[in-house]
C-alpha positions in Angstrom: 51.9 6.9 -12.6 48.5 8.2 -11.5 47.4 11.3 -13.6 45.5 13.8 -12.4 41.9 12.8 -10.9 38.7 13.4 -12.3 37.6 16.8 -10.8 34.5 17.7 -12.8 31.4 14.9 -13.9 29.1 16.1 -16.1 26.1 14.2 -17.0 24.0 14.9 -20.4 20.5 14.2 -19.9 18.3 13.3 -16.9 15.5 10.7 -16.7 16.0 7.4 -15.0 19.6 6.9 -16.6 20.6 10.3 -15.7 19.4 10.2 -12.4 20.9 7.0 -11.2 24.1 7.8 -11.9 23.7 11.3 -10.3 22.6 9.9 -7.1 25.1 7.0 -6.9 27.8 9.3 -8.2 26.7 11.7 -5.5 27.3 8.9 -2.8 30.3 7.6 -3.9 32.5 9.9 -6.0 31.9 13.1 -3.9 35.3 13.4 -2.3 34.4 17.2 -1.2 36.5 18.5 -4.4 34.7 16.8 -7.2 31.8 18.5 -8.8 28.7 16.7 -10.3 26.6 18.4 -12.8 23.3 17.1 -14.5 22.7 18.8 -17.6 18.5 18.5 -18.8 16.0 20.2 -20.4 12.0 19.9 -19.6 11.1 20.7 -22.6 12.9 17.3 -23.9 10.6 14.4 -23.0 11.9 11.0 -21.8 11.0 7.6 -22.9 9.4 6.5 -19.2 7.7 3.6 -20.0 9.9 1.0 -18.2 8.1 0.1 -14.9 9.4 -3.4 -14.3 12.9 -4.4 -13.0 15.1 -7.6 -11.7 16.2 -8.2 -8.3 19.6 -6.6 -8.7 17.9 -3.5 -8.4 17.7 -4.2 -4.6 21.3 -4.1 -4.8 21.3 -0.7 -6.2 18.9 0.7 -3.7 20.4 -0.9 -0.7 23.8 0.8 -1.8 22.2 4.2 -2.0 20.9 3.8 1.3 17.0 3.9 0.1 14.5 2.5 2.7 12.2 -0.3 0.8 8.9 1.2 2.1 9.9 4.5 1.5 10.7 4.2 -2.3 7.9 2.0 -2.8 5.6 4.8 -1.6 7.6 7.3 -3.5 7.2 5.7 -6.9 3.7 3.7 -6.4 5.6 0.4 -6.4 4.8 -3.2 -6.3 6.8 -6.5 -5.6 7.2 -8.7 -8.7 8.5 -12.1 -8.4 8.8 -12.8 -12.1 7.0 -13.1 -15.5 4.3 -15.1 -16.6 4.4 -15.6 -20.6 1.2 -16.4 -22.4 1.1 -18.1 -25.6 4.9 -17.9 -26.4 5.3 -21.6 -27.3 2.0 -22.6 -29.0 -0.3 -19.7 -28.3 -2.4 -21.7 -25.7 0.2 -22.5 -23.2 1.8 -20.1 -20.5 4.6 -20.4 -18.1 6.3 -18.8 -15.3 10.0 -17.3 -15.4 10.4 -16.9 -11.8 12.9 -15.3 -9.5 15.2 -17.1 -7.1 15.8 -20.7 -7.1 14.4 -24.1 -8.4 14.2 -26.5 -5.1 17.6 -27.1 -3.5 20.8 -28.9 -4.9 21.1 -32.6 -4.0 24.7 -33.7 -3.3 25.8 -30.6 -5.7 23.7 -31.7 -8.5 21.3 -28.6 -9.7 17.6 -29.4 -8.6 16.6 -29.4 -12.2 18.7 -32.3 -13.0 17.1 -34.2 -10.1 13.7 -32.8 -11.6 14.2 -34.3 -15.4 15.0 -37.6 -14.0 11.8 -38.1 -11.6 9.5 -35.8 -13.7 7.1 -38.6 -14.9 6.7 -40.0 -11.5 3.5 -39.8 -9.8 3.2 -36.5 -7.3 6.4 -34.9 -8.9 4.4 -32.2 -11.2 5.7 -29.3 -13.1 9.3 -27.4 -12.1 7.4 -24.2 -11.3 6.2 -26.3 -8.2 9.3 -25.9 -6.8 10.0 -22.4 -7.3 9.0 -20.8 -4.2 8.3 -17.6 -6.4 6.5 -19.0 -8.6 4.2 -20.6 -6.4 3.6 -17.4 -4.2 2.8 -15.7 -7.4 -0.1 -18.2 -8.6 -1.6 -17.7 -5.1 -1.2 -13.8 -5.6 0.8 -13.8 -2.4 4.3 -12.3 -1.4 7.1 -12.8 1.1 10.3 -11.7 1.6 13.4 -14.5 1.5 14.3 -15.8 4.7 18.2 -16.8 5.7 17.3 -20.1 7.2 18.4 -22.6 4.4 15.8 -25.1 5.7 12.6 -22.7 4.9 11.1 -23.0 1.5 11.3 -19.0 1.8 15.4 -19.1 1.4 14.7 -19.7 -2.2 12.2 -16.7 -3.0 13.5 -13.7 -4.6 11.8 -10.5 -5.9 12.2 -7.0 -7.6 9.8 -4.3 -8.2 7.3 -2.4 -10.4 7.3 1.0 -10.5 6.4 4.3 -12.1 9.8 5.3 -13.9 9.3 8.9 -14.1 8.5 9.0 -10.1 11.8 7.1 -9.6 13.8 9.4 -11.6 12.3 12.2 -9.7 12.8 10.3 -6.1 16.4 10.1 -7.4 16.8 13.2 -8.1 15.8 14.8 -4.8 18.1 12.7 -3.3 21.2 13.5 -5.6 20.6 17.4 -5.5 20.1 17.0 -1.7 23.7 15.4 -1.7 25.4 18.2 -3.6 24.5 17.4 -7.4 24.0 20.7 -9.3 21.2 20.3 -12.1 21.2 23.1 -14.9 18.0 23.3 -17.2 19.1 23.9 -20.5 19.1 22.3 -24.1 22.6 21.7 -25.3 23.3 23.3 -29.1 26.7 22.4 -29.4 29.3 20.0 -28.1 33.0 21.6 -27.7 35.9 18.6 -28.4 39.5 19.1 -28.4 41.1 19.4 -31.5 44.3 17.4 -30.6 42.5 14.3 -28.5 39.2 14.2 -29.7 38.1 14.3 -26.1 34.6 16.7 -25.2 35.5 19.9 -23.6 32.4 21.3 -23.0 28.6 21.2 -23.9 27.3 24.9 -24.9 23.9 25.3 -24.3 21.3 27.3 -26.4 21.8 30.4 -24.7 25.7 30.2 -25.0 26.3 28.6 -21.3 29.5 26.7 -21.6 29.3 23.6 -19.5 33.0 22.1 -19.0 33.9 19.0 -17.6 36.6 16.3 -17.3 34.5 12.8 -17.4 31.1 13.0 -19.8 28.4 10.9 -19.1 25.6 10.7 -22.0 22.2 10.0 -20.8 20.6 11.6 -23.8 18.6 8.8 -24.9 18.1 7.6 -28.3 19.7 10.7 -29.7 23.1 9.5 -28.0 24.5 13.2 -28.4 27.6 12.8 -27.0 29.2 9.3 -27.6 27.1 8.6 -31.1 26.7 12.4 -32.8 30.0 14.0 -31.1 32.1 11.1 -31.0 31.2 9.3 -33.9 30.6 5.9 -32.5 28.6 3.6 -34.6 25.8 1.4 -33.8 25.7 -2.2 -34.1 22.1 -3.4 -35.2 20.8 -6.7 -33.9 17.0 -6.0 -35.4 17.8 -9.3 -37.7 17.8 -11.3 -34.6 15.1 -9.0 -32.8 12.9 -7.4 -35.3 10.6 -5.6 -32.7 11.1 -1.8 -33.4 7.7 -0.1 -32.5 5.8 -0.3 -29.1 2.6 1.3 -27.8 2.2 2.5 -24.5 -1.2 2.9 -22.5 -2.1 3.0 -18.5 -5.2 1.6 -17.7 -7.0 2.3 -14.2 -5.9 0.2 -11.0 -7.4 -3.4 -11.4 -7.6 -5.9 -8.4 -6.1 -7.8 -7.4 -2.4 -6.2 -7.7 -0.4 -9.2 -8.8 3.0 -9.9 -7.5 4.5 -10.2 -11.2 4.8 -8.9 -14.8 2.6 -10.6 -17.8 4.2 -10.8 -21.3 1.4 -12.3 -23.8 2.6 -13.1 -27.4 0.5 -11.0 -30.3 0.7 -11.9 -34.2 3.6 -9.8 -34.5 5.1 -9.1 -30.8 4.0 -9.4 -27.3 1.7 -7.2 -24.9 2.9 -6.0 -21.2 0.9 -6.0 -18.2 2.7 -4.3 -15.3 0.2 -3.7 -12.2 1.1 -0.4 -9.9 -0.4 0.9 -6.8 -2.2 3.3 -8.7 -2.6 2.0 -12.4 -1.7 -0.8 -14.7 0.9 -0.2 -17.2 0.0 -1.9 -20.5 1.9 -1.8 -23.5 2.5 -3.4 -27.2 6.0 -4.2 -28.7 5.8 -5.4 -32.4 7.3 -5.3 -35.3 6.6 -2.7 -38.0 7.5 -5.3 -40.8 4.6 -7.2 -39.9 2.1 -5.0 -38.5 1.2 -1.4 -38.9 0.8 0.9 -36.1 -2.8 1.6 -36.2 -3.8 -2.2 -36.3 -1.1 -2.7 -33.1 -2.9 0.2 -31.5 -6.3 -1.2 -32.2 -5.1 -4.8 -30.9 -3.7 -3.4 -27.8 -7.0 -1.3 -27.1 -9.3 -4.3 -27.6 -6.9 -6.4 -25.1 -7.2 -4.0 -22.0 -8.5 -5.4 -18.8 -9.7 -1.9 -17.8 -10.5 1.5 -19.2 -7.1 3.6 -20.3 -6.2 6.2 -18.2 -4.6 8.6 -21.0 -4.1 8.3 -24.7 -1.8 5.6 -26.4 1.8 6.6 -26.7 4.2 5.6 -29.9 7.5 4.8 -29.5 10.2 3.6 -32.2 13.5 2.0 -31.6 16.0 -0.3 -33.1 17.7 -3.5 -31.5 21.2 -2.8 -30.6 24.2 -1.5 -29.3 26.9 1.4 -29.6 30.2 -0.4 -30.9 31.7 1.3 -27.9 29.9 2.5 -24.7 33.1 4.4 -23.5 34.8 6.3 -26.0 37.7 9.3 -25.1 36.2 10.8 -22.0 32.5 10.0 -22.7 30.6 6.7 -21.2 27.0 6.3 -22.5 24.4 4.9 -20.3 20.8 3.7 -21.0 19.2 4.4 -24.6 22.3 6.6 -25.4 24.5 3.5 -25.5 21.9 0.5 -26.6 18.5 -1.0 -26.6 16.9 -4.0 -26.2 13.1 -4.6 -25.8 12.0 -4.7 -22.3 10.9 -8.7 -22.6 12.9 -9.6 -19.6 12.9 -6.2 -17.8 16.5 -5.4 -18.2 16.7 -1.8 -19.2 17.4 -0.4 -15.9 19.5 -3.3 -15.3 22.0 -2.4 -17.8 22.0 1.3 -16.7 23.0 -0.1 -12.9 25.6 -2.3 -14.4 27.2 0.5 -16.8 27.4 2.6 -13.4 28.9 -0.1 -11.6 31.7 -1.1 -14.1 32.5 2.7 -14.6 32.9 3.0 -10.8 35.0 0.1 -10.8 37.2 1.1 -13.5 36.9 5.1 -12.6 39.7 6.9 -14.5 42.0 9.7 -13.9 42.6 12.5 -16.7 44.6 10.6 -18.7 42.0 8.0 -19.6 44.1 4.9 -20.2 42.9 2.3 -23.0 43.4 -0.6 -20.9 40.3 0.7 -18.7 38.4 1.7 -21.6 38.8 -1.3 -23.3 38.1 -3.6 -20.4 34.8 -1.7 -19.8 33.8 -1.9 -23.1 34.3 -5.8 -23.0 32.2 -6.1 -19.9 29.3 -4.0 -20.9 29.3 -5.7 -24.7 29.5 -9.0 -23.1 26.7 -7.8 -20.9 24.3 -6.7 -23.5 25.4 -9.8 -25.7 24.1 -12.3 -23.1 20.9 -10.1 -22.5 20.4 -10.1 -26.0 20.9 -14.4 -26.3 18.1 -14.8 -23.6 15.5 -12.5 -25.4 16.2 -14.1 -28.6 15.3 -17.7 -27.0 11.8 -16.4 -26.2 11.5 -16.0 -30.0 13.2 -18.8 -31.3 11.9 -21.4 -29.4 8.5 -21.6 -30.5 5.7 -23.9 -32.2 4.1 -20.8 -33.4 3.3 -20.8 -37.2 0.3 -18.8 -37.2 1.8 -15.6 -38.4 4.5 -14.2 -40.6 6.3 -13.0 -37.8 6.7 -16.1 -36.0 7.4 -17.9 -39.0 10.0 -15.8 -39.2 11.5 -15.8 -35.8 11.4 -19.7 -35.2 13.3 -20.4 -38.4 15.8 -17.3 -38.3 19.6 -17.8 -38.1 20.8 -17.8 -34.1 24.0 -16.2 -32.7 26.4 -18.8 -32.4 26.7 -18.3 -28.2 23.1 -19.3 -28.3 23.0 -22.1 -30.6 25.6 -23.9 -28.4 23.7 -23.2 -25.5 20.5 -24.4 -26.6 22.2 -27.7 -27.9 24.0 -28.4 -24.7 20.4 -27.8 -22.7 18.8 -30.2 -25.4 21.4 -32.9 -24.6 21.4 -33.5 -21.0 19.9 -30.4 -19.4 23.2 -28.7 -18.8 23.5 -24.8 -18.3 26.8 -23.0 -17.6 26.8 -19.3 -16.6 29.9 -17.6 -17.9 31.8 -14.8 -16.2 29.2 -12.4 -14.8 26.4 -13.0 -17.2 23.1 -11.8 -15.8 20.8 -14.9 -16.0 21.9 -18.0 -13.7 20.9 -21.3 -14.2 17.1 -21.1 -12.9 16.0 -18.5 -15.4 17.7 -20.4 -18.2 16.0 -23.5 -17.1 12.7 -22.1 -16.7 12.4 -20.2 -20.2 13.8 -23.4 -22.1 11.6 -25.8 -20.6 8.7 -23.3 -20.9 9.6 -22.7 -24.5 9.4 -26.6 -25.1 13.0 -27.4 -25.2 12.8 -30.6 -23.4 16.2 -32.3 -22.9 16.7 -35.8 -24.3 18.1 -37.2 -21.1 19.9 -35.7 -17.9 23.2 -35.5 -15.9 24.2 -39.4 -15.4 25.3 -38.3 -11.9 22.0 -38.5 -10.7 22.0 -42.2 -11.0 24.2 -42.4 -8.1 21.3 -41.1 -5.7 18.7 -43.6 -4.6 15.6 -42.7 -6.7 13.1 -43.6 -4.4 14.5 -41.6 -1.4 14.9 -39.1 -3.9 11.3 -39.2 -5.3 10.3 -38.6 -1.7 12.2 -36.1 -0.7 11.1 -34.0 -4.0 7.7 -34.7 -3.0 8.0 -33.7 0.4 9.5 -30.1 -1.0 6.7 -29.7 -3.4 4.3 -30.1 -0.5 6.3 -27.6 1.8 6.5 -24.8 -0.9 2.5 -25.2 -1.2 1.9 -24.8 2.2 4.5 -21.7 2.7 2.8 -20.1 0.1 -0.5 -20.5 1.4 0.8 -19.1 4.5 2.0 -15.6 3.5 0.1 -12.6 3.4 -1.7 -11.4 -0.4 0.4 -9.0 -2.1 -2.3 -6.3 -1.6 -1.9 -6.8 1.9 2.2 -6.2 2.1 1.4 -3.1 -0.2 -1.2 -1.4 2.1 1.1 -2.5 5.1 3.9 -0.7 3.3 2.0 2.3 2.8 1.2 2.8 6.4 4.5 2.4 7.5 7.0 5.7 8.1 10.9 5.7 8.2 12.5 6.9 11.3 
């Protein structure tokens, strides 16, 4: 039996998380009777340093009917083909984690298995030579994917860099135009039902009372509803991910505008570089147990490529996730539910994933446990899968030049990650479970980039003629190099988009 429908959705907090769910709810949950209200205070700042994304953001924007050129103009955005990692294995190395595919499958075999067999032959080169995103990024060029599987560009993929504050403002404008009501005010108390424990209303400091059926907590690290009011505990992952501080500072725009994020390893963490149209975002993520704040700030400022455009901003956090993301009639999104450092640009994706799963399991006023439990299982798996992928970058290193790197390279791993590494080390095998975010090419790029080279390869490859296979792979490498050189520069693409107007 279906219960009474949810008629009042209340979103607590704005920022990226709040306005993402507000814009999506306005488009997909507004049935003409349901109200969607967002409560936020201009007096409460947002973290707002997340400026890099991964390819699923394209699906989110597409579902909202957002035109790419309009979006990039509004957010001062640029394109992202992947992440360049500098110094993560030995301190002197660099590798690229690309979006999209490596090569193409041969007789159903993943391309990297073919490459593992042939990699020492003349003319084969690095596995990155078979990633269209990697080759284009190295040339500072950009192109969109094409549908023709014969084209090297069929394997390219992209995401965006953008100003997170401008993205929230862009979504707010759309959400309010589609009927979302924004209420300015600071929440003073949370009123809960004495019998069910559900939140009945949030009460503002001027005594205004905002009642709802479903509450979505986007209150940031404070976790006002899920953590404080509902008492859902936090699962601490800092023993695996000890970085707990960040310092962010923008610099003036530098040329060329690179179509990728750069992550440079530092003695107690890493430094990000994110190019936008109007500035370059920079930051230093580090572990306070291994470096103090003043030293971390000095290290960041000494390694900027251009003059700072603002004062450095310091942030504190702890890696981990709430024991549940949905409790009672409260669902948490973004920082209110958990935090994983931005090494692989997954923060906005986890918001998007939470929205998608909530809409797929949207409750009625009975708030049945089966829907809640499935949501918690799916989101718990999503966080854990990304956690393992991030840990891999730290643990798979040969660095022994600082206490931080000695700690992470020798720490105990989650069983799930230990098994994944062991399977890859044997014959290069990677399996993707359920709707795990990172696919085979991502794991292959980071495993190889961090120095985990398999002892062998899938024996099935030996059934293919090695000479013909070698000739085909060498041709593929040449085709990708030629295709990259034929692409326009990233800067030229952005200049063209800035001049476009929507119909």
